[in-house]
All heavy atoms as an XYZ file, in Angstrom:
677
protein
N      88.248     53.048    208.729
C      88.011     51.636    208.781
C      89.319     50.876    209.041
O      89.309     49.873    209.735
C      87.381     51.172    207.462
C      86.850     49.777    207.522
S      86.173     49.108    206.003
C      84.878     50.206    205.609
N      90.406     51.394    208.497
C      91.700     50.750    208.720
C      92.123     50.871    210.181
O      92.630     49.902    210.767
C      92.760     51.363    207.798
C      94.126     50.705    207.809
C      94.023     49.253    207.349
C      95.082     51.463    206.915
N      91.881     52.017    210.786
C      92.215     52.190    212.206
C      91.417     51.236    213.087
O      91.943     50.677    214.042
C      91.953     53.623    212.646
C      92.926     54.606    212.107
C      92.624     55.983    212.629
N      93.446     56.960    211.948
C      93.227     58.242    211.974
N      92.189     58.725    212.641
N      94.022     59.066    211.333
N      90.138     51.070    212.767
C      89.298     50.151    213.528
C      89.815     48.719    213.420
O      89.883     47.994    214.414
C      87.848     50.233    213.034
C      86.933     49.254    213.707
C      86.482     49.487    214.989
C      86.520     48.105    213.050
C      85.646     48.585    215.619
C      85.686     47.206    213.667
C      85.242     47.441    214.959
N      90.195     48.317    212.223
C      90.697     46.961    212.006
C      91.999     46.738    212.765
O      92.170     45.703    213.422
C      90.905     46.705    210.505
O      89.703     47.025    209.815
C      91.266     45.272    210.233
N      92.890     47.696    212.704
C      94.167     47.575    213.417
C      93.931     47.567    214.927
O      94.542     46.778    215.659
C      95.134     48.711    213.010
C      96.356     48.736    213.903
C      95.539     48.558    211.561
N      93.030     48.417    215.411
C      92.739     48.462    216.847
C      92.141     47.144    217.330
O      92.539     46.626    218.385
C      91.788     49.616    217.159
N      91.214     46.585    216.573
C      90.629     45.291    216.950
C      91.683     44.195    216.945
O      91.719     43.355    217.842
C      89.484     44.919    216.005
S      87.960     45.788    216.325
N      92.556     44.210    215.947
C      93.619     43.207    215.869
C      94.555     43.305    217.078
O      94.871     42.299    217.711
C      94.394     43.392    214.563
C      95.446     42.355    214.328
C      95.101     41.101    213.888
C      96.782     42.644    214.546
C      96.071     40.136    213.670
C      97.751     41.693    214.330
C      97.404     40.432    213.894
N      94.959     44.510    217.421
C      95.873     44.689    218.550
C      95.209     44.369    219.887
O      95.836     43.762    220.773
C      96.434     46.109    218.548
C      97.357     46.436    217.374
C      97.780     47.894    217.428
C      98.561     45.518    217.367
N      93.957     44.755    220.053
C      93.246     44.409    221.291
C      93.050     42.900    221.413
O      93.160     42.343    222.507
C      91.900     45.125    221.353
C      91.946     46.591    221.735
C      90.580     47.234    221.537
C      92.396     46.737    223.173
N      92.775     42.253    220.295
C      92.655     40.796    220.316
C      93.948     40.138    220.757
O      93.949     39.224    221.583
N      95.059     40.626    220.240
C      96.352     40.059    220.645
C      96.698     40.405    222.089
O      97.338     39.616    222.778
C      97.456     40.497    219.688
C      97.656     39.434    218.673
C      97.191     39.421    217.402
C      98.319     38.193    218.876
N      97.530     38.245    216.799
C      98.225     37.470    217.671
C      98.970     37.618    219.955
C      98.774     36.194    217.534
C      99.516     36.342    219.803
C      99.422     35.650    218.608
N      96.264     41.563    222.560
C      96.488     41.890    223.976
C      95.751     40.894    224.866
O      96.298     40.429    225.878
C      96.028     43.317    224.262
N      94.530     40.535    224.482
C      93.779     39.548    225.246
C      94.419     38.161    225.148
O      94.448     37.419    226.131
C      92.320     39.483    224.777
C      91.413     40.425    225.506
C      91.196     41.699    225.019
C      90.778     40.042    226.663
C      90.359     42.572    225.672
C      89.937     40.905    227.330
C      89.721     42.175    226.839
N      94.923     37.800    223.971
C      95.593     36.502    223.825
C      96.792     36.417    224.759
O      96.992     35.417    225.456
C      96.028     36.259    222.364
C      94.820     35.967    221.496
C      97.028     35.110    222.273
C      95.133     35.832    220.028
N      97.588     37.458    224.790
C      98.763     37.457    225.667
C      98.371     37.453    227.137
O      99.025     36.815    227.961
C      99.653     38.658    225.338
C     100.312     38.610    223.956
C     101.070     39.903    223.691
C     101.228     37.404    223.847
N      97.284     38.161    227.474
C      96.822     38.166    228.859
C      96.366     36.774    229.294
O      96.643     36.342    230.419
C      95.687     39.173    229.036
N      95.705     36.058    228.417
C      95.284     34.693    228.740
C      96.497     33.768    228.801
O      96.609     32.935    229.698
C      94.244     34.175    227.718
C      93.984     32.696    227.899
C      92.945     34.950    227.835
N      97.403     33.916    227.868
C      98.574     33.044    227.806
C      99.465     33.195    229.033
O     100.033     32.209    229.514
C      99.375     33.334    226.540
N      99.590     34.410    229.547
C     100.452     34.635    230.708
C      99.714     34.568    232.031
O     100.278     34.877    233.074
C     101.185     35.973    230.575
C     102.224     35.955    229.496
C     102.109     36.772    228.395
C     103.315     35.102    229.572
C     103.054     36.757    227.385
C     104.272     35.067    228.571
C     104.135     35.897    227.473
N      98.444     34.197    231.998
C      97.694     33.970    233.226
C      97.099     35.204    233.861
O      96.642     35.155    234.993
N      97.088     36.332    233.170
C      96.483     37.529    233.733
C      94.959     37.456    233.705
O      94.289     38.123    234.487
C      96.961     38.767    232.968
C      98.474     39.002    233.002
C      98.844     40.144    232.082
C      98.931     39.271    234.415
N      94.420     36.653    232.799
C      92.992     36.381    232.739
C      92.824     34.897    233.055
O      93.475     34.051    232.440
C      92.405     36.716    231.354
C      92.505     38.216    231.089
C      90.959     36.249    231.254
C      92.050     38.634    229.714
N      91.964     34.578    234.003
C      91.786     33.194    234.432
C      91.228     32.334    233.309
O      90.520     32.814    232.423
C      90.845     33.142    235.632
N      91.542     31.051    233.381
C      91.121     30.107    232.351
C      89.601     30.032    232.219
O      89.069     29.936    231.127
C      91.675     28.718    232.694
C      91.198     27.595    231.813
C      91.740     27.666    230.424
O      92.749     28.283    230.180
N      91.064     27.035    229.502
N      88.893     30.098    233.332
C      87.432     29.949    233.289
C      86.695     31.285    233.299
O      85.494     31.328    233.505
C      86.961     29.077    234.452
C      87.404     29.617    235.800
O      88.251     30.521    235.835
O      86.895     29.117    236.817
N      87.400     32.369    233.038
C      86.788     33.691    233.017
C      86.076     33.950    231.696
O      86.451     33.422    230.648
C      87.863     34.762    233.221
O      87.341     36.044    233.049
N      85.039     34.774    231.739
C      84.352     35.162    230.507
C      85.233     36.052    229.638
O      84.997     36.171    228.439
C      83.065     35.898    230.826
C      82.008     35.002    231.367
C      80.727     35.727    231.525
N      79.724     34.836    232.086
C      78.552     35.228    232.490
N      78.224     36.508    232.406
N      77.703     34.373    232.982
N      86.219     36.681    230.225
C      87.139     37.503    229.433
C      87.994     36.666    228.492
O      88.649     37.190    227.605
C      88.033     38.334    230.345
C      87.345     39.460    231.107
C      88.334     40.130    232.048
C      86.753     40.462    230.158
N      87.980     35.345    228.688
C      88.701     34.461    227.784
C      88.152     34.483    226.375
O      88.810     34.050    225.432
N      86.934     34.987    226.209
C      86.361     35.127    224.880
C      86.730     36.465    224.239
O      86.321     36.737    223.117
C      84.837     34.999    224.931
C      84.374     33.627    225.311
C      83.856     33.379    226.567
C      84.481     32.581    224.410
C      83.441     32.115    226.916
C      84.065     31.319    224.748
C      83.542     31.067    226.007
N      87.488     37.291    224.929
C      87.888     38.598    224.424
C      88.599     38.561    223.083
O      88.294     39.360    222.196
N      89.566     37.643    222.892
C      90.221     37.601    221.584
C      89.252     37.316    220.439
O      89.376     37.890    219.360
C      91.234     36.465    221.725
C      91.515     36.403    223.174
C      90.237     36.774    223.854
N      88.290     36.461    220.686
C      87.316     36.165    219.637
C      86.453     37.379    219.343
O      86.109     37.646    218.189
C      86.435     34.991    220.055
C      87.172     33.697    220.379
C      86.188     32.646    220.861
C      87.946     33.218    219.192
N      86.118     38.125    220.393
C      85.268     39.308    220.229
C      85.977     40.382    219.406
O      85.334     41.105    218.656
C      84.862     39.857    221.615
C      84.216     41.210    221.516
C      83.941     38.869    222.315
N      87.281     40.480    219.526
C      88.016     41.515    218.796
C      88.591     41.028    217.464
O      88.656     41.791    216.511
C      89.139     42.089    219.660
C      88.643     42.950    220.781
C      88.744     42.535    222.094
C      88.059     44.168    220.514
C      88.268     43.317    223.123
C      87.576     44.966    221.537
C      87.687     44.538    222.845
N      89.013     39.791    217.398
C      89.654     39.323    216.171
C      88.664     38.980    215.065
O      88.978     39.156    213.882
C      90.546     38.114    216.469
C      91.812     38.439    217.256
C      92.521     37.169    217.668
C      92.737     39.330    216.457
N      87.489     38.511    215.401
C      86.520     38.210    214.348
C      86.003     39.479    213.657
O      85.897     39.488    212.429
C      85.381     37.348    214.886
C      85.809     35.912    215.158
S      86.742     35.112    213.835
C      85.525     34.999    212.552
N      85.701     40.562    214.393
C      85.379     41.798    213.661
C      86.549     42.310    212.816
O      86.331     42.867    211.734
C      85.023     42.791    214.756
C      84.590     41.964    215.886
C      85.411     40.719    215.815
N      87.776     42.116    213.299
C      88.930     42.521    212.490
C      88.976     41.725    211.197
O      89.302     42.270    210.136
C      90.219     42.326    213.282
N      88.616     40.453    211.263
C      88.574     39.632    210.053
C      87.489     40.117    209.103
O      87.730     40.327    207.910
C      88.316     38.156    210.424
O      89.338     37.711    211.306
C      88.294     37.290    209.194
N      86.298     40.313    209.648
C      85.172     40.697    208.787
C      85.326     42.101    208.208
O      85.062     42.328    207.026
C      83.867     40.575    209.576
C      83.520     39.132    209.883
S      81.984     38.949    210.773
C      82.483     39.370    212.427
N      85.774     43.034    209.028
C      85.973     44.400    208.534
C      87.152     44.443    207.565
O      87.139     45.194    206.598
C      86.160     45.380    209.714
C      86.559     46.753    209.226
C      84.888     45.458    210.528
N      88.164     43.617    207.812
C      89.293     43.550    206.889
C      88.877     43.060    205.516
O      89.295     43.607    204.492
N      88.031     42.043    205.485
C      87.548     41.546    204.192
C      86.673     42.597    203.511
O      86.803     42.857    202.308
C      86.778     40.223    204.386
C      87.748     39.130    204.822
C      86.052     39.825    203.116
C      87.075     37.871    205.286
N      85.791     43.216    204.292
C      84.928     44.261    203.733
C      85.754     45.446    203.235
O      85.486     45.996    202.166
C      83.910     44.729    204.777
O      83.192     43.600    205.264
C      82.956     45.746    204.220
N      86.745     45.848    204.001
C      87.604     46.954    203.596
C      88.394     46.640    202.339
O      88.627     47.522    201.507
N      88.813     45.380    202.202
C      89.548     44.993    200.992
C      88.658     45.091    199.757
O      89.129     45.413    198.668
C      90.085     43.579    201.142
N      87.375     44.843    199.941
C      86.451     44.930    198.816
C      86.133     46.389    198.489
O      86.076     46.781    197.323
C      85.154     44.153    199.122
C      85.456     42.658    199.207
C      84.079     44.427    198.090
C      84.314     41.834    199.759
N      85.939     47.203    199.524
C      85.454     48.567    199.317
C      86.543     49.601    199.078
O      86.278     50.633    198.472
C      84.610     48.995    200.514
C      83.312     48.234    200.632
C      82.485     48.688    201.814
O      82.927     49.598    202.548
O      81.398     48.139    201.999
N      87.742     49.394    199.592
C      88.800     50.394    199.478
C      90.002     49.815    198.730
O      90.898     49.227    199.333
C      89.233     50.858    200.863
C      88.145     51.588    201.627
C      88.629     52.138    202.949
O      89.854     52.298    203.128
O      87.772     52.400    203.800
N      90.030     49.982    197.428
C      91.124     49.383    196.645
C      92.510     49.953    196.966
O      93.510     49.269    196.779
C      90.731     49.656    195.199
C      89.632     50.634    195.219
C      89.054     50.657    196.595
N      92.583     51.187    197.473
C      93.904     51.761    197.753
C      94.562     51.145    198.986
O      95.768     51.218    199.156
C      93.832     53.285    197.901
C      93.012     53.775    199.075
C      91.529     53.930    198.769
O      91.114     53.622    197.653
O      90.811     54.356    199.671
N      93.767     50.531    199.875
C      94.321     49.874    201.073
C      94.055     48.369    201.050
O      94.059     47.730    202.088
C      93.692     50.463    202.335
C      93.986     51.909    202.537
N      95.251     52.377    202.794
C      93.182     52.997    202.515
C      95.209     53.693    202.921
N      93.959     54.103    202.743
N      93.831     47.823    199.886
C      93.429     46.414    199.777
C      94.450     45.472    200.406
O      94.087     44.558    201.141
C      93.216     46.059    198.315
C      92.767     44.628    198.118
C      92.306     44.376    196.723
N      91.039     45.084    196.557
C      90.603     45.564    195.401
N      91.331     45.430    194.325
N      89.457     46.170    195.328
N      95.718     45.687    200.152
C      96.749     44.785    200.670
C      96.775     44.806    202.192
O      96.868     43.749    202.824
C      98.127     45.191    200.112
O      98.058     45.220    198.695
C      99.192     44.218    200.552
N      96.686     45.965    202.776
C      96.691     46.070    204.235
C      95.494     45.356    204.852
O      95.621     44.636    205.837
C      96.683     47.531    204.665
C      97.937     48.261    204.307
C      97.850     49.702    204.714
N      98.970     50.432    204.157
C      99.008     51.729    204.031
N      97.992     52.460    204.417
N     100.058     52.325    203.520
N      94.329     45.569    204.261
C      93.126     44.927    204.787
C      93.194     43.408    204.654
O      92.810     42.687    205.575
C      91.872     45.458    204.086
C      91.381     46.764    204.635
C      91.326     47.885    203.821
C      90.954     46.875    205.938
C      90.861     49.088    204.315
C      90.489     48.073    206.447
C      90.444     49.188    205.634
N      93.670     42.940    203.530
C      93.757     41.489    203.328
C      94.740     40.878    204.308
O      94.471     39.835    204.921
C      94.135     41.164    201.865
C      94.509     39.698    201.714
C      92.994     41.508    200.944
N      95.880     41.515    204.499
C      96.863     40.992    205.447
C      96.337     41.004    206.878
O      96.564     40.056    207.644
C      98.169     41.782    205.340
C      98.968     41.551    204.063
C     100.187     42.459    204.034
C      99.372     40.102    203.941
N      95.639     42.066    207.253
C      95.050     42.113    208.592
C      93.970     41.056    208.762
O      93.878     40.413    209.815
C      94.472     43.503    208.881
C      95.476     44.557    209.295
C      94.827     45.936    209.276
C      96.024     44.244    210.663
N      93.145     40.860    207.749
C      92.087     39.849    207.836
C      92.679     38.446    207.944
O      92.227     37.641    208.774
C      91.168     39.941    206.623
N      93.690     38.158    207.156
C      94.334     36.845    207.227
C      95.015     36.660    208.572
O      94.905     35.605    209.201
C      95.329     36.673    206.067
C      94.573     36.548    204.754
C      96.220     35.463    206.277
C      95.457     36.596    203.531
N      95.709     37.695    209.035
C      96.363     37.613    210.338
C      95.378     37.415    211.473
O      95.632     36.645    212.406
N      94.237     38.084    211.411
C      93.228     37.941    212.460
C      92.611     36.553    212.444
O      92.406     35.945    213.492
C      92.151     39.006    212.295
N      92.331     36.026    211.262
C      91.749     34.692    211.170
C      92.728     33.626    211.661
O      92.349     32.721    212.406
C      91.310     34.397    209.739
C      90.582     33.076    209.533
C      89.302     33.035    210.366
C      90.277     32.862    208.075
N      93.976     33.739    211.277
C      94.992     32.794    211.752
C      95.175     32.927    213.263
O      95.368     31.932    213.971
C      96.325     33.011    210.993
C      97.462     32.242    211.622
C      96.149     32.618    209.537
N      95.072     34.140    213.787
C      95.180     34.351    215.230
C      94.028     33.689    215.974
O      94.225     33.115    217.048
C      95.201     35.845    215.548
O      96.311     36.461    214.956
N      92.828     33.759    215.422
C      91.675     33.095    216.049
C      91.898     31.592    216.079
O      91.651     30.933    217.095
C      90.366     33.433    215.297
C      89.243     32.513    215.693
C      89.972     34.866    215.557
N      92.380     31.038    214.991
C      92.637     29.599    214.951
C      93.752     29.197    215.915
O      93.652     28.181    216.605
C      92.970     29.172    213.521
C      91.851     29.365    212.500
C      92.356     29.047    211.105
C      90.639     28.538    212.858
N      94.796     30.005    216.003
C      95.880     29.722    216.944
C      95.395     29.834    218.383
O      95.780     29.034    219.248
C      97.043     30.683    216.702
N      94.535     30.803    218.649
C      93.978     30.943    219.997
C      93.106     29.747    220.347
O      93.130     29.271    221.485
C      93.183     32.242    220.109
C      92.589     32.472    221.470
C      93.411     32.741    222.555
C      91.223     32.405    221.686
C      92.878     32.944    223.812
C      90.685     32.606    222.934
C      91.514     32.877    223.999
O      90.987     33.065    225.243
N      92.349     29.245    219.394
C      91.519     28.065    219.656
C      92.384     26.862    220.005
O      92.067     26.112    220.939
C      90.646     27.770    218.437
N      93.485     26.690    219.301
C      94.399     25.585    219.613
C      95.022     25.793    220.987
O      95.142     24.852    221.781
C      95.477     25.456    218.513
C      96.572     24.498    218.919
C      94.834     25.021    217.211
N      95.421     27.028    221.301
C      96.005     27.313    222.609
C      95.012     27.013    223.729
O      95.369     26.398    224.737
C      96.449     28.776    222.683
C      97.126     29.126    223.998
S      97.498     30.882    224.166
C      95.925     31.522    224.692
N      93.764     27.430    223.571
C      92.739     27.155    224.590
C      92.473     25.667    224.726
O      92.210     25.165    225.812
C      91.445     27.892    224.260
C      91.489     29.380    224.490
C      91.600     29.721    225.953
N      90.456     29.299    226.706
C      89.638     30.082    227.372
N      89.854     31.365    227.392
N      88.636     29.586    228.042
N      92.540     24.934    223.621
C      92.347     23.490    223.644
C      93.445     22.834    224.478
O      93.177     21.986    225.318
C      92.351     22.972    222.209
C      92.067     21.508    222.064
C      90.789     21.003    222.277
C      93.076     20.620    221.685
C      90.520     19.664    222.122
C      92.813     19.278    221.529
C      91.540     18.798    221.749
O      91.275     17.472    221.600
N      94.693     23.243    224.259
C      95.795     22.703    225.055
C      95.668     23.099    226.517
O      95.933     22.307    227.410
C      97.130     23.176    224.516
C      97.530     22.542    223.223
C      97.075     21.376    222.695
C      98.457     23.061    222.294
N      97.669     21.149    221.498
C      98.520     22.150    221.220
C      99.237     24.201    222.250
C      99.358     22.350    220.129
C     100.059     24.398    221.162
C     100.119     23.494    220.117
N      95.258     24.346    226.765
C      95.119     24.808    228.152
C      93.986     24.067    228.858
O      94.080     23.819    230.056
C      94.857     26.320    228.180
C      96.060     27.149    227.794
S      95.693     28.891    227.654
C      95.429     29.327    229.347
N      92.944     23.702    228.147
C      91.837     22.969    228.742
C      92.312     21.631    229.281
O      92.001     21.259    230.414
C      90.737     22.760    227.708
C      89.550     21.901    228.142
C      88.760     22.629    229.231
C      88.660     21.588    226.963
N      93.108     20.908    228.505
C      93.596     19.621    228.973
C      94.658     19.768    230.052
O      94.759     18.937    230.933
C      94.107     18.783    227.799
C      92.997     18.241    226.968
C      92.814     18.671    225.681
C      92.111     17.310    227.507
C      91.781     18.188    224.911
C      91.069     16.820    226.746
C      90.905     17.245    225.445
N      95.443     20.820    229.995
C      96.437     21.056    231.050
C      95.732     21.412    232.351
O      96.144     20.986    233.434
C      97.380     22.176    230.638
N      94.642     22.205    232.262
C      93.897     22.605    233.449
C      93.159     21.414    234.057
O      93.110     21.252    235.263
C      92.923     23.712    233.054
C      92.206     24.364    234.183
C      92.777     24.909    235.291
C      90.808     24.556    234.305
N      91.804     25.439    236.100
C      90.596     25.234    235.516
C      89.726     24.235    233.503
C      89.328     25.591    235.940
C      88.458     24.599    233.914
C      88.265     25.257    235.142
N      92.621     20.542    233.210
C      91.884     19.362    233.706
C      92.838     18.343    234.323
O      92.438     17.550    235.171
C      91.117     18.716    232.560
N      94.103     18.381    233.927
C      95.076     17.432    234.461
C      95.546     17.775    235.860
O      96.132     16.943    236.550
N      95.282     18.965    236.327
C      95.763     19.369    237.662
C      94.832     18.890    238.736
O      93.724     18.987    238.833
C      95.903     20.897    237.739
C      97.092     21.386    236.987
N      98.348     21.383    237.513
C      97.231     21.849    235.712
C      99.198     21.852    236.632
N      98.533     22.137    235.516
């Protein structure tokens, strides 16, 4: 479960960086990729923290990091939306 959470977190960040550097177009459906990977990382991280006490700290940190990443991505997309509409 920890490997899955870490993999989802890293894939979510790979998609965030791809969108930020323009490798994925602004209006592409792949722009939802970070949400698809980071939200399961959040949910599995919370579940793992409840079910596996020996890895609780790791799961909680990953869940918090994934949730903050989703919020940061939403703000980034909001700024990109207005920058794209201004062109």
